[in-house]
N, C-alpha and C positions, 0 to 999 in steps of 0.2 A: 489407529489413535489420533485422535484430533488434537496436537501440541498448541493448538492457538485456544483451546478450551483452557488447558494447564495453564497457558502463560496468563490468562484474564484471571483466572482464580486463585491463583497462589499470591496476588499482591492484597486482594481484598481479605484473604483469610489470615494472612500476615500481619496485615495491618490492624485487623480486628482482634486478634489475640495480644497484642502488644500490651495495651492496658486493660487486660483482662486480669479476674481473680485466679486463674490456673496459672496465669505467667506468675504473678506474685507468689502462689503456692510452691511453685517450682524454686524461685529464689531463695523461701524461706527454706524449703527443704535442701537447699545445697548447701545451707548454714551448718546442718546436722549430718549429713552423709556426703559420702564421697561422690563428686561430681558427676562422673559417667555412670553410676551405678542408677544416681536421682534421675539422669537423664534414659535410661534405661527403660526404668519403670514409668516415667512420663510418655514415653514415644508409644510404650505398649498401650497405656490406656488411651492416647489420642487416634491410636491406629484402629482401637476397636471402637472409639466414636464416629471415625469418619467413616467406617463401615456402616454401622448403623444406622448415622445420616444419612447415607447414600441409598441404603436398603429400605429401610422403616422409618427413617425418621420423619418423613412429610406423613407419614400415616399417624405415626405417634402425636405430632402436634396437633391432626386435627381431632383426635380423640381426646388426649389429654390438656385440659383447660390449662393454657398459661400462667393462669392464675396460682392455681393447684402447684404446679412447679414451682413458680416463686417463693409461694411459702415454705415448702420442704426445703429450698434452697436458703432461705432466710434462717431456717432452725438451726439447719447443718452449719451454716456460718457463725451462729449463736453460741452453737454447744464448742464448736472449734476454738472460738474466743475465749471461753472460759479454759479450756484444756490449754491454749496457750498461756494465759495468765498464772494458771497454778503451775505449770512448768516452770516460767521464769522466777516465781517466787522461790523454788528450790534453792540450795546451795549452790556457789557458781562452780565450785570444785565438783560436784557431781554432773553439772552440766557440760564441763569440759570433758569429762572422762564418758560421759553419757552419748557416745556417736553410735550411730546406728550399725547393725550388722553388715556384712556385703549383701544377704538377700533380704534383710530389713529396710535396708534404703531402697529397694527394687519396689519390693512389696508395697511398703509405705507410701512410696511417689505414686505407684501406679494406683493405688485405693485411692489417694486423697484427689488424683487429677481424674480415675473415673467416677468418681463421685460431684464433683465440682463442676464438671463439664455437662451433666444432664442438663437439657433446657438453654444451654450457653449459646451467647451469640455467635461464635464459630460454629456450633452445631446446629443453629439455625441457617447461618449462610451456607453451609455446606449442604444442608437438604432444600433451601431455596436453590440454589446453584445447579444441583443435581437435576430438579424439578425444570429450571428453567432450560437448561442447555440439552436435557435428555441424554447427558453423557456421564453416567455414573462412576465407569473406570478413571476418566479424566479429572473429574472433579476430585473422586477418591484420592490420586494421585498427588493432585495439588492441594490438598486440603492437608495431607500426611506430610509432605514435604513442609508446607507453611509450618504447622505445628510444631514439628520437629526441629524447625529453624528457631521459632521462638522459644522453645523448651532450651535450646542449647544458649541462646543470650541469657536468657533467667538464671540458668544452673551457673553458667559464666560468671554473672554478676553478684548471684550469692554467694560463691566461693571468694571472690574478691570481699565483699560486704564483711564477710566472718573476720577476716583478717585485722579490722577496723575499728569494729563493734562488737560488744561483748554478747553473747548467747542471749543472756539474760534481757537486755535491753532490746535485742530483735525481737524476742516471743512477746514483749510487754507492746512494743509497736504493732506486732502484728494481731495482738488480741485487740487492741484498739482500731485497728483499721477492720477486723474482722466485725467488729461491731458495727462499725458505720455501713459496710457490705451490707451485713444483716437487716441493719434499719433502713438502708435504701432499698433492697430486693423486698422488705415487707411493705414499704410503702408504695412501691410499684403495682404489688399485689393487690392493693386494698384500694388505691387509687380508680 
């Protein structure tokens, strides 16, 4: 194993994930569920995506046009924005009681991150780095560690945020940000 490749790839992927939509999704998910369970679900999704990016990612991006991936991601953002806004308009007491179950937090975070990560910058970076270094195992290890670390930062931040801001406010802000992300992604797809 070439640990030099791991050392080079880890910071690239970690920094690429910090301002990412999946980082924000983890932050929001942690306001609804137990942070450890949210992290486990996100970590599972990131592991699957790192494996996909290293093994078939390069081929997928050659076959499926980036524009098509961007349109699908924009539609997912828009749908999520509507859902977040509708959830925010529910009674505050209902929101406080509506914490996700043990398995629900894990499954929800896995599904959200798994869907959001398709065609994502860090998935593309992982595929590119694997192709560049011809070191799939090392790049996969670096990607998984970097994505897990970024998810931990987001989950801890989301848990802290929920202590100071109401769940309804967080969901409304989430909806607004998702609309902005949908618009930006669609703009990129159509440009």
